[in-house]
N, C-alpha and C positions, 0 to 999 in steps of 0.2 A: 817617710821611711828609713833612708839609712844615717842619718841624722841619730835615731831613736833607738838602731839597733847597735851603734859607736857610741852614742852614752851611754847605755845597758851593758854594755859589752866592759869598758871605763869603767862603770862603778862595783861589776860582778870583780875586777880586777883589784882594785881594792879593798871585796867586804873577804878577799880569798886572803890578802897580808893577815888581816884578824883570827879569820872562819881556819887559817890551817896550825893558830898555837889552839886557839879557841875548841880542835872539832882533840885536837889529841889530849888535854885536860878533861872534854868531858864524856869521854871511854872508862876512866878511870884513875881514879886517884895519883895512878904511880906509874905512866902511862908507856909503855916498849914500841917505838915504832915498829911495823910491820915492814916484810924486806923490804926495801925500794925506795920507803914513803924520808924524806924529806926536805923541810920550804926550803932547804937549803940544794938545790934538784942542778947542778950544773944542766940547759939544757940540752947536752947532747945522750944524757944518761935519760930522761924521759922515760922513752917506748921498751926498755930492758925493763926500767920501774912501772912503768904499765906491766909488763908481763911475767912480773915476777906476784908485783898482786890479784894479778886478777888468778892466778893459780893459789895464792893464799886463801879469793875468793869463794874460788868451785873444788875445793878441799869440803869435806866431812869429816875431818878431823876435828878441825878445834870450830869449833860451834863461832863460840865468840872473839877471832881471830878471820873469821869470815867475814864476823857483823862488817868488826872492825874496818878489815879489807874492801868494802865497798865506799866505802865514806874518805876512804884513799885515793883512792882510786877516782873520787869524785871531785877528788881539788886536783889528781893528776892533770887528770881529763878537760877542767878548762884554766889550766892555769896561764900567767900567762905569757910563761918563761917556757911552758908546748909548744913547741916548732908543728907541733903535725892537732892544735888541742879538738876537741869533740865533746859542744855546746847536749851534745842529742845524748853521749854515751855518759856524760858526765850526770846528765841527771837519770837517765837512768840504774844509773848505782845507789841512787840519792833516794832512788825511790826502795829504789832493792832496800838498800841500809831499813831507812825507812821503819815498811813494810815487819822488819825482825828485830824493830825496836822497842823495849821494854820500858813499861811504863812511868819508871825510876828514872830513863835517863831526864835528859834537860836538851832538848831537843827546837833549841829555839833558831839558835842560830841556825841547825843545819836546817830545819824549816822556810828560813829566811834566804838559803842558797838554792832549797829549792821553789821558793820561789823567780827570785832574780835567774832561772833555767829556764821555768817555763817561759818567761816572759820573752829573756832572748831563744829560746826554739821558736816561740810563738811568732817570732819580728824575724825566726830564718827564714818561717813556713811563709812569713805572707814574698817576703822579701823576693826568694825562688818560684813563688807564683807569678809575683809580677817581674820577673827580668824571664820568667817562662810567656810573660804574656807580650811582654817587650820582645823580644827574637821573636815569636811568631811576628806581631807586626812587622818589624823587622825587610822579617823573610818574602810578608803578605807584599809590603812595599818596596824589596828587590824586582821583585813579580811583576809590582806592575811597573816598575821603573823600566825592568826587563821590555814591556809589550810597550812601552810609553817608545821607547825608544824604536825596535822595529820596525812602530808604528810612523817613527818620521822617520824612518833612510822611506819606508813605503812613499811619503809625499814626498820626500826629497827626490826619491827618483822621476813619480809623475813630476813635480813641478821644472822636469829636467827635458819632459819629456813635452809636455807642452809651450814648453820655453821656445824650444828649436820645433816643433809641429804651428805655434806665433812665428820665428825667423821667414820658416818656410816661408808662411801667409803674405810677412811683409814681402820676402825677393817677390813672389804670386803678383802681387798687392801691385808691385814698382810694374810689374815686368806690364799688365794688365795696366798699367796706366800709363806707361811706353807710348803702346801698345795706341791706346784707346788719344791720344794723340796725338800719333802716325795715320791711326783714321779719321780727326777732325780733319786735322791739315789737308787728306783726300783730298775728304768730302765737301770742303773748302773749295778746293783744288779742279775736283767734279763743275761742285756748281757755277767757279765763274767760265770754266767750255759749256758749262748750259748755255749759261747770256751768254755769250757767243755762236752758240750754235742759233737761238734767237733773234739775235741781232742781225744774224748776217738771214736767215732766212725771210727775215722782216723784208728786209732788204735784193732780198730774192723776187718778193711778192715784188715789192714795187717796182722795181725795173721788169717783172712778168707785163706786170698795168701796164706801163708805161712803151712795150715796144708793142705791146695790144694794139696801145693806141694810138701808137707813129700808125701799126703797119693800115689799118682802119682807115687814119689820112689818105694812105698812096695810093689805097682803090680809088 
């Protein structure tokens, strides 16, 4: 799209170099340049020249000069030397010129210029629509990125909290493991003492039996 648009503008600039002289001579056999119009006009004077020509185009005093001024305005608006060139305004001026042209005029070059301007303005419109869509897409993308970043921060906070909770659980598990080891050791100690008590009880029973037997012997 951008390449096509650029190529059209280059082509138009080249065509204008030929149209500048051709447009002057096709108006009448001995043309007199309209006020402010000149192919050699420096860029700094384009705004003033357009203002002067627009006054001629809008004037009803001389219909012929007004008619010719539209073509000159089209050239100035679309000139590659115009710092504020405007192809849409150039197309409007060309169409106004053609609308009042006579059947005896040679309009071949002018219609070629109109065709080029139509292509460029159409390309401008498509480019503007593409840029508008691109801007909307970028805006949507930035919005989605903002949401994703906020979500990422939220998930990071949750991850940090989970990490802290996990660390706490690990510390508690360590304490519980130490307590379990202490309980196991204590339980082992109790089992050893219980065994000693059982052995002591067994010895006491054995002694009691022996004493009972000796008591019976002495009777």
